[in-house]
DSSP file (Angstrom, degrees, kcal/mol; ACC not computed):
  #  RESIDUE AA STRUCTURE BP1 BP2  ACC     N-H-->O    O-->H-N    N-H-->O    O-->H-N    TCO  KAPPA ALPHA  PHI   PSI    X-CA   Y-CA   Z-CA
    1    1 A M     >        0   0    0      0, 0.0     4,-1.8     0, 0.0     3,-0.2   0.000 360.0 360.0 360.0 -44.5    0.0    0.0    0.0
    2    2 A K  H  >  +     0   0    0      1,-0.2     4,-2.3     2,-0.2     5,-0.1   0.860 360.0  55.8 -62.9 -34.3    2.8    2.4    0.9
    3    3 A S  H  > S+     0   0    0      2,-0.2     4,-2.5     1,-0.2    -1,-0.2   0.855 105.4  51.7 -67.6 -34.0    4.5    1.7   -2.4
    4    4 A H  H  > S+     0   0    0     -3,-0.2     4,-2.5     2,-0.2    -1,-0.2   0.904 111.5  46.7 -67.1 -41.2    1.4    2.7   -4.3
    5    5 A V  H  X S+     0   0    0     -4,-1.8     4,-2.4     2,-0.2    -2,-0.2   0.899 113.0  49.8 -66.2 -40.7    1.1    6.0   -2.4
    6    6 A C  H  X S+     0   0    0     -4,-2.3     4,-2.2     2,-0.2    -2,-0.2   0.917 112.4  46.7 -64.4 -44.3    4.8    6.6   -3.0
    7    7 A C  H  X S+     0   0    0     -4,-2.5     4,-2.6     2,-0.2     5,-0.2   0.914 112.4  50.3 -64.2 -43.2    4.5    5.9   -6.8
    8    8 A F  H  X S+     0   0    0     -4,-2.5     4,-2.6     1,-0.2    -2,-0.2   0.918 111.2  48.9 -61.1 -43.7    1.4    8.1   -7.0
    9    9 A S  H  X S+     0   0    0     -4,-2.4     4,-2.5     2,-0.2    -1,-0.2   0.898 111.3  49.7 -62.6 -41.6    3.2   10.9   -5.2
   10   10 A A  H  X S+     0   0    0     -4,-2.2     4,-2.3     2,-0.2    -2,-0.2   0.918 112.2  47.1 -64.7 -43.8    6.3   10.6   -7.5
   11   11 A V  H  X S+     0   0    0     -4,-2.6     4,-2.4     2,-0.2    -2,-0.2   0.918 112.6  49.9 -64.2 -43.5    4.1   10.7  -10.7
   12   12 A L  H  X S+     0   0    0     -4,-2.6     4,-2.5    -5,-0.2    -2,-0.2   0.912 110.7  49.6 -61.5 -43.3    2.2   13.7   -9.4
   13   13 A L  H  X S+     0   0    0     -4,-2.5     4,-2.3     2,-0.2    -1,-0.2   0.912 111.6  48.2 -62.4 -43.8    5.4   15.5   -8.6
   14   14 A L  H  X S+     0   0    0     -4,-2.3     4,-2.5     2,-0.2    -2,-0.2   0.899 111.3  50.8 -63.8 -40.5    6.8   14.8  -12.1
   15   15 A W  H  X S+     0   0    0     -4,-2.4     4,-2.5     2,-0.2    -2,-0.2   0.926 111.1  47.9 -63.7 -44.9    3.6   15.9  -13.7
   16   16 A L  H  X S+     0   0    0     -4,-2.5     4,-2.3     1,-0.2    -2,-0.2   0.893 111.9  50.1 -63.2 -39.8    3.6   19.2  -11.7
   17   17 A L  H  X S+     0   0    0     -4,-2.3     4,-2.3     2,-0.2    -2,-0.2   0.922 111.8  47.4 -63.6 -44.8    7.3   19.8  -12.6
   18   18 A A  H  X S+     0   0    0     -4,-2.5     4,-2.3     2,-0.2    -2,-0.2   0.906 112.9  48.8 -64.2 -42.3    6.6   19.2  -16.3
   19   19 A F  H  X S+     0   0    0     -4,-2.5     4,-2.3     2,-0.2    -1,-0.2   0.907 111.2  50.1 -64.6 -42.2    3.6   21.5  -16.3
   20   20 A S  H  X S+     0   0    0     -4,-2.3     4,-2.0     2,-0.2    -2,-0.2   0.914 111.9  47.4 -62.4 -44.7    5.5   24.2  -14.5
   21   21 A T  H  X S+     0   0    0     -4,-2.3     4,-2.2     1,-0.2    -2,-0.2   0.903 111.4  51.2 -64.3 -42.4    8.4   24.0  -17.0
   22   22 A A  H  X S+     0   0    0     -4,-2.3     4,-1.9     1,-0.2    -2,-0.2   0.902 110.6  47.9 -63.8 -41.3    6.0   24.1  -20.0
   23   23 A S  H  X S+     0   0    0     -4,-2.3     4,-2.0     2,-0.2    -1,-0.2   0.867 110.3  52.2 -69.7 -34.5    4.2   27.2  -18.7
   24   24 A Q  H  X S+     0   0    0     -4,-2.0     4,-2.3     2,-0.2    -1,-0.2   0.901 108.8  50.8 -65.6 -40.1    7.5   29.0  -18.0
   25   25 A E  H  X S+     0   0    0     -4,-2.2     4,-2.3     1,-0.2    -2,-0.2   0.887 108.8  51.8 -63.7 -38.6    8.6   28.2  -21.6
   26   26 A A  H  X S+     0   0    0     -4,-1.9     4,-1.4     2,-0.2    -1,-0.2   0.895 110.0  49.0 -65.0 -39.8    5.3   29.6  -23.0
   27   27 A I  H  X S+     0   0    0     -4,-2.0     4,-0.9     1,-0.2    -2,-0.2   0.918 111.6  49.1 -65.4 -42.8    5.8   32.8  -21.0
   28   28 A I  H >< S+     0   0    0     -4,-2.3     3,-0.6     1,-0.2    -2,-0.2   0.900 109.4  52.1 -63.8 -40.9    9.4   33.2  -22.2
   29   29 A K  H 3< S+     0   0    0     -4,-2.3    -1,-0.2     1,-0.2    -2,-0.2   0.812 115.6  40.9 -66.1 -29.9    8.3   32.7  -25.8
   30   30 A T  H 3< S+     0   0    0     -4,-1.4    -1,-0.2    -5,-0.2    -2,-0.2   0.483  95.4 100.9 -98.1  -2.4    5.6   35.4  -25.6
   31   31 A S  S << S-     0   0    0     -4,-0.9     2,-0.5    -3,-0.6    41,-0.1  -0.472  74.6-115.8 -84.1 155.9    7.6   37.9  -23.6
   32   32 A C        -     0   0    0     26,-0.2    26,-0.4     1,-0.1    25,-0.2  -0.761  23.7-176.4 -89.6 130.3    9.3   41.0  -25.1
   33   33 A L  S    S+     0   0    0     -2,-0.5     2,-0.3     1,-0.2    -1,-0.1   0.701  76.1   5.3 -94.0 -25.9   13.1   41.0  -24.8
   34   34 A T  S    S-     0   0    0     24,-0.1     2,-0.3    40,-0.0    -1,-0.2  -0.920  75.6-117.6-145.0 169.1   13.3   44.5  -26.4
   35   35 A T        -     0   0    0     -2,-0.3     2,-0.3    -3,-0.1    38,-0.2  -0.821  24.9-159.8-110.2 156.4   10.9   47.2  -27.5
   36   36 A T        -     0   0    0     36,-3.1    38,-0.5    -2,-0.3    35,-0.0  -0.818  28.0-125.3-127.7 168.1   10.5   48.6  -31.0
   37   37 A D        +     0   0    0     -2,-0.3     2,-0.1    36,-0.1    36,-0.1   0.154  59.7 142.8 -96.8  16.8    9.1   51.7  -32.7
   38   38 A T        -     0   0    0     34,-0.3     2,-0.4     1,-0.0    -2,-0.1  -0.369  28.9-172.0 -61.6 130.9    6.8   49.6  -34.9
   39   39 A K        +     0   0    0     -2,-0.1    -2,-0.1    34,-0.0    -1,-0.0  -0.993   8.0 178.0-128.5 133.6    3.5   51.3  -35.4
   40   40 A V        -     0   0    0     -2,-0.4     5,-0.1     1,-0.0     2,-0.0  -0.867  45.9 -79.0-124.7 162.0    0.4   49.8  -37.0
   41   41 A P    >   -     0   0    0      0, 0.0     3,-2.2     0, 0.0     4,-0.2  -0.366  41.4-124.4 -59.3 140.3   -3.0   51.4  -37.5
   42   42 A Q  G >  S+     0   0    0      1,-0.3     3,-1.9     2,-0.2    -2,-0.0   0.806 109.1  65.7 -59.9 -29.8   -5.0   51.1  -34.3
   43   43 A R  G 3  S+     0   0    0      1,-0.3    -1,-0.3    22,-0.0    23,-0.0   0.692  95.3  60.4 -66.1 -15.7   -7.8   49.2  -36.1
   44   44 A S  G <  S+     0   0    0     -3,-2.2    22,-2.6    21,-0.1    23,-0.4   0.480  87.1  96.0 -87.2  -3.4   -5.3   46.4  -36.6
   45   45 A L  E <   +A   65   0A   0     -3,-1.9    20,-0.3    20,-0.3     3,-0.1  -0.686  44.3 176.8 -92.2 142.2   -4.8   45.9  -32.9
   46   46 A D  E     -     0   0A   0     18,-3.5     2,-0.3     1,-0.4    19,-0.2   0.771  60.7 -27.4-109.0 -42.3   -6.8   43.3  -31.0
   47   47 A S  E     -A   64   0A   0     17,-1.6    17,-3.0     2,-0.0    -1,-0.4  -0.957  51.0-145.2-162.8 174.7   -5.5   43.4  -27.4
   48   48 A Y  E     -A   63   0A   0     -2,-0.3     2,-0.3    15,-0.2    15,-0.2  -0.992   4.1-166.5-150.5 156.5   -2.5   44.3  -25.2
   49   49 A T  E     -A   62   0A   0     13,-1.6    13,-3.3    -2,-0.3     2,-0.5  -0.968  20.3-131.4-136.4 154.2   -0.8   43.2  -22.0
   50   50 A I  E     -A   61   0A   0     -2,-0.3     2,-0.4    11,-0.2    11,-0.2  -0.923  16.1-163.5-109.2 128.5    1.8   45.0  -19.9
   51   51 A Q  E     -A   60   0A   0      9,-2.8     9,-2.1    -2,-0.5     2,-0.3  -0.917  13.6-169.6-109.3 139.4    4.9   43.1  -18.8
   52   52 A Q     >  -     0   0    0     -2,-0.4     4,-1.6     7,-0.2     3,-0.5  -0.901  19.6 -76.3-130.3 154.7    7.0   44.6  -16.0
   53   53 A K  T  4 S+     0   0    0     -2,-0.3     4,-0.1     1,-0.3     5,-0.0  -0.483 101.4  33.0 -70.8 153.6   10.3   44.2  -14.3
   54   54 A P  T  4 S+     0   0    0      0, 0.0    -1,-0.3     0, 0.0     5,-0.0  -0.990 121.3  49.9 -90.1  -3.7   11.5   42.2  -12.3
   55   55 A L  T  4 S+     0   0    0     -3,-0.5     2,-0.3     2,-0.0    -2,-0.2   0.883 121.7  34.0 -63.1 -36.2    9.4   39.3  -13.7
   56   56 A F  S  < S-     0   0    0     -4,-1.6   -23,-0.1     1,-0.1     3,-0.1  -0.800  85.2-120.4-116.5 160.0   10.5   40.2  -17.2
   57   57 A S  S    S+     0   0    0     -2,-0.3     2,-0.3   -25,-0.2    -4,-0.1   0.735  96.8  26.4 -73.0 -21.4   13.8   41.6  -18.5
   58   58 A V  S    S-     0   0    0    -26,-0.4     2,-0.5    -6,-0.1   -26,-0.2  -0.997  78.9-120.1-142.2 143.8   12.2   44.7  -19.9
   59   59 A T        +     0   0    0     -2,-0.3     2,-0.3    -7,-0.1    -7,-0.2  -0.735  54.0 146.7 -81.2 127.4    9.1   46.7  -19.2
   60   60 A A  E     -A   51   0A   0     -9,-2.1    -9,-2.8    -2,-0.5     2,-0.5  -0.978  50.9-118.1-156.1 162.5    6.9   46.7  -22.3
   61   61 A V  E     -AB  50  73A   0     12,-2.6    12,-2.6    -2,-0.3     2,-0.8  -0.960  26.7-150.7-105.7 123.8    3.4   46.7  -23.7
   62   62 A R  E     -AB  49  72A   0    -13,-3.3   -13,-1.6    -2,-0.5     2,-0.4  -0.846  13.6-165.5 -97.4 105.9    2.7   43.6  -25.8
   63   63 A F  E     -AB  48  71A   0      8,-3.1     8,-2.6    -2,-0.8     2,-0.5  -0.749   6.2-152.5 -90.3 137.8    0.2   44.5  -28.5
   64   64 A R  E     -AB  47  70A   0    -17,-3.0   -18,-3.5    -2,-0.4   -17,-1.6  -0.946  13.1-145.7-109.3 127.4   -1.5   41.6  -30.3
   65   65 A T  E >   -A   45   0A   0      4,-2.7     3,-1.8    -2,-0.5   -20,-0.3  -0.408  27.9-106.5 -87.8 168.0   -2.7   42.4  -33.8
   66   66 A T  T 3  S+     0   0    0    -22,-2.6   -21,-0.1     1,-0.3    -1,-0.1   0.718 122.8  54.9 -65.2 -19.9   -5.8   41.0  -35.5
   67   67 A K  T 3  S-     0   0    0    -23,-0.4    -1,-0.3     2,-0.1   -22,-0.1   0.394 123.5-104.4 -93.2   2.1   -3.5   38.8  -37.6
   68   68 A G  S <  S+     0   0    0     -3,-1.8     2,-0.1     1,-0.3    -2,-0.1   0.494  73.6 138.4  92.6   3.7   -1.8   37.3  -34.4
   69   69 A A        -     0   0    0      1,-0.0    -4,-2.7    -5,-0.0     2,-0.5  -0.475  45.9-134.5 -79.9 155.1    1.5   39.2  -34.5
   70   70 A T  E     -B   64   0A   0     -6,-0.2     2,-0.5    -2,-0.1    -6,-0.2  -0.937  14.8-166.5-112.7 132.6    3.0   40.7  -31.4
   71   71 A I  E     -B   63   0A   0     -8,-2.6    -8,-3.1    -2,-0.5     2,-0.7  -0.979   9.3-151.8-118.1 126.1    4.4   44.2  -31.2
   72   72 A C  E     +B   62   0A   0     -2,-0.5   -36,-3.1   -10,-0.2     2,-0.3  -0.873  24.0 178.4-101.0 115.4    6.6   45.1  -28.2
   73   73 A S  E     -B   61   0A   0    -12,-2.6   -12,-2.6    -2,-0.7   -36,-0.1  -0.837  37.6-104.2-120.7 154.6    6.4   48.8  -27.4
   74   74 A D    >   -     0   0    0    -38,-0.5     3,-1.8    -2,-0.3     6,-0.3  -0.629  30.7-139.7 -69.9 124.2    7.8   51.2  -24.9
   75   75 A P  T 3  S+     0   0    0      0, 0.0    -1,-0.1     0, 0.0   -15,-0.1   0.651  99.8  56.1 -66.5 -13.1    4.9   51.9  -22.5
   76   76 A T  T 3  S+     0   0    0      4,-0.1     2,-0.1     5,-0.0    -2,-0.0   0.501  82.1 110.0 -94.2  -4.0    5.9   55.6  -22.3
   77   77 A S  S <> S-     0   0    0     -3,-1.8     4,-2.3     1,-0.1     5,-0.2  -0.436  74.9-127.0 -72.5 146.2    5.7   56.1  -26.0
   78   78 A L  H  > S+     0   0    0      1,-0.2     4,-2.6     2,-0.2     5,-0.2   0.889 109.2  53.0 -59.6 -42.1    2.9   58.3  -27.3
   79   79 A W  H  > S+     0   0    0      1,-0.2     4,-2.4     2,-0.2    -1,-0.2   0.914 109.8  48.0 -61.7 -43.4    1.7   55.7  -29.8
   80   80 A A  H  > S+     0   0    0     -6,-0.3     4,-2.5     2,-0.2    -2,-0.2   0.915 112.3  48.9 -64.7 -43.1    1.5   53.0  -27.1
   81   81 A I  H  X S+     0   0    0     -4,-2.3     4,-2.1     1,-0.2    -2,-0.2   0.937 114.3  44.7 -62.4 -47.5   -0.4   55.2  -24.7
   82   82 A K  H  X S+     0   0    0     -4,-2.6     4,-2.3     1,-0.2    -1,-0.2   0.880 113.5  51.1 -64.5 -38.0   -2.9   56.2  -27.4
   83   83 A S  H  X S+     0   0    0     -4,-2.4     4,-2.4    -5,-0.2    -2,-0.2   0.879 108.8  50.3 -69.3 -37.8   -3.2   52.6  -28.6
   84   84 A M  H  X S+     0   0    0     -4,-2.5     4,-2.5     2,-0.2    -1,-0.2   0.920 111.8  48.4 -64.6 -42.2   -3.9   51.3  -25.1
   85   85 A K  H  X S+     0   0    0     -4,-2.1     4,-2.4     2,-0.2    -2,-0.2   0.900 110.6  52.1 -63.1 -40.4   -6.6   54.0  -24.6
   86   86 A Y  H  X S+     0   0    0     -4,-2.3     4,-2.1     1,-0.2    -2,-0.2   0.937 112.2  44.6 -59.8 -48.0   -8.1   53.0  -28.0
   87   87 A L  H  X S+     0   0    0     -4,-2.4     4,-2.2     2,-0.2    -2,-0.2   0.866 111.5  53.1 -67.7 -35.9   -8.3   49.3  -27.0
   88   88 A D  H  X S+     0   0    0     -4,-2.5     4,-2.0     2,-0.2    -1,-0.2   0.913 111.1  47.0 -63.4 -41.9   -9.7   50.1  -23.6
   89   89 A G  H  X S+     0   0    0     -4,-2.4     4,-1.9     2,-0.2    -2,-0.2   0.870 110.6  52.3 -65.8 -37.4  -12.4   52.2  -25.3
   90   90 A K  H  X S+     0   0    0     -4,-2.1     4,-1.5     1,-0.2    -2,-0.2   0.886 109.2  49.9 -65.2 -39.5  -13.1   49.4  -27.7
   91   91 A K  H  X S+     0   0    0     -4,-2.2     4,-2.0     1,-0.2    -2,-0.2   0.887 108.4  52.8 -66.9 -39.4  -13.4   46.9  -24.8
   92   92 A K  H  X S+     0   0    0     -4,-2.0     4,-1.7     1,-0.2    -2,-0.2   0.887 106.7  52.8 -64.1 -38.6  -15.9   49.2  -23.0
   93   93 A K  H  < S+     0   0    0     -4,-1.9    -1,-0.2     1,-0.2    -2,-0.2   0.877 109.7  49.1 -65.3 -36.7  -18.1   49.5  -26.1
   94   94 A K  H  < S+     0   0    0     -4,-1.5    -1,-0.2     1,-0.2    -2,-0.2   0.888 113.6  45.2 -68.7 -38.8  -18.2   45.7  -26.4
   95   95 A S  H  < S+     0   0    0     -4,-2.0    -2,-0.2     1,-0.3    -1,-0.2   0.733 121.6  37.9 -79.8 -21.1  -19.2   45.2  -22.7
   96   96 A H  S  < S-     0   0    0     -4,-1.7    -1,-0.3    -5,-0.2    -2,-0.1  -0.656  80.5-165.9-128.4  75.9  -21.8   48.0  -22.7
   97   97 A P              0   0    0      0, 0.0    -3,-0.1     0, 0.0    -4,-0.0  -0.345 360.0 360.0 -65.8 143.9  -23.6   47.9  -26.1
   98   98 A V              0   0    0     -5,-0.1    -5,-0.0    -2,-0.0     0, 0.0   0.400 360.0 360.0 -98.6 360.0  -25.7   50.9  -26.9
């Protein structure tokens, strides 16, 4: 009986370790390592997230385009600020239809 509990615990621990590693790799693949001055029309933007230090190496806004591309912008840039406000307004219109 003790061996079954021990085996179950070992399998559970390995599964948790594998899941943790996989999720960390996904975060690293989607994180911004640098920021760019790339600007696209705001209508081409779908969403954004903000990544901050110390969890990430650089503070950035990750914009997701309607085609699935990611744009890493400096959160203090005028374009990024206006684009975040645009997307916030777009989200409000969806949640409160007139």
